[in-house]
C-alpha positions in Angstrom: 0.0 0.0 0.1 1.5 3.3 -1.0 -0.1 5.6 1.3 -1.0 4.6 5.0 -4.5 4.3 5.9 -5.7 6.7 8.6 -5.8 5.2 12.1 -9.5 5.0 12.3 -9.6 2.7 8.8 -6.6 0.6 9.8 -8.1 -0.3 13.2 -11.3 -1.3 11.6 -9.5 -3.5 9.3 -7.5 -5.1 12.0 -10.5 -5.5 14.1 -12.3 -7.2 10.9 -9.5 -9.6 10.3 -8.7 -10.5 13.7 -12.4 -11.4 14.4 -12.1 -13.6 11.1 -8.9 -15.4 12.3 -10.4 -16.0 15.8 -13.7 -17.5 14.4 -11.7 -19.9 11.7 -9.5 -20.9 14.6 -12.5 -22.1 16.7 -13.9 -24.0 13.4 -10.5 -25.6 12.9 -10.5 -26.9 16.5 -13.2 -29.2 15.3 -12.3 -29.5 11.5 -8.5 -29.8 11.7 -8.2 -31.4 8.2 -10.5 -28.8 6.5 -8.2 -27.6 3.6 -10.6 -24.6 2.7 -10.6 -23.3 6.2 -6.9 -23.8 6.5 -6.4 -21.4 3.4 -8.8 -19.1 4.8 -6.9 -19.0 8.2 -3.6 -18.4 6.5 -4.8 -15.5 4.2 -6.7 -13.5 7.0 -3.7 -14.3 9.3 -1.4 -12.8 6.8 -3.5 -9.9 6.3 -3.6 -9.4 10.1 -0.1 -9.4 10.5 0.5 -7.1 7.6 -2.1 -4.6 9.0 -0.8 -4.9 12.7 2.8 -4.1 11.2 1.3 -1.2 9.2 -0.3 0.2 12.0 2.8 0.1 14.3 5.0 1.4 11.6 2.6 4.5 11.3 0.9 4.9 14.8 2.9 2.6 17.3 2.4 -1.0 18.2 -0.8 -2.5 19.1 0.7 -5.8 20.2 4.2 -6.7 21.6 4.7 -8.5 18.6 5.0 -5.6 16.5 6.9 -3.6 19.0 10.4 -2.8 17.6 12.6 -2.7 20.8 15.7 -1.6 18.5 14.2 2.2 18.2 15.7 3.3 21.2 17.3 2.9 24.7 14.2 2.6 26.6 10.7 1.1 26.4 8.6 3.3 24.4 5.4 1.2 24.1 3.5 3.8 26.2 4.4 6.8 24.3 1.7 6.2 21.8 -2.2 7.2 22.3 -4.1 3.8 23.4 -6.1 2.4 20.6 -9.4 3.6 22.4 -8.1 7.3 22.8 -8.5 9.9 19.9 -11.8 8.3 18.8 -9.9 5.2 18.3 -12.2 2.0 18.8 
């Protein structure tokens, strides 16, 4: 994506793909050999990871997985607004 989506759009997208990932994980618990569900999981999991990285690069990390500890000499997770601030969620 050439231009970063605004914070609200990106959070909405992250919420949507996260819901899809969580939902299909529950389905896969009882249908572990369903190839279509596995492909769906892989696709939406990839989209979620990309969106989380995009968000972290533009607005700061939402999860510890996208926190970049190499940016400075101190923990800067708290420096960014929380997702529910600034009209977030």
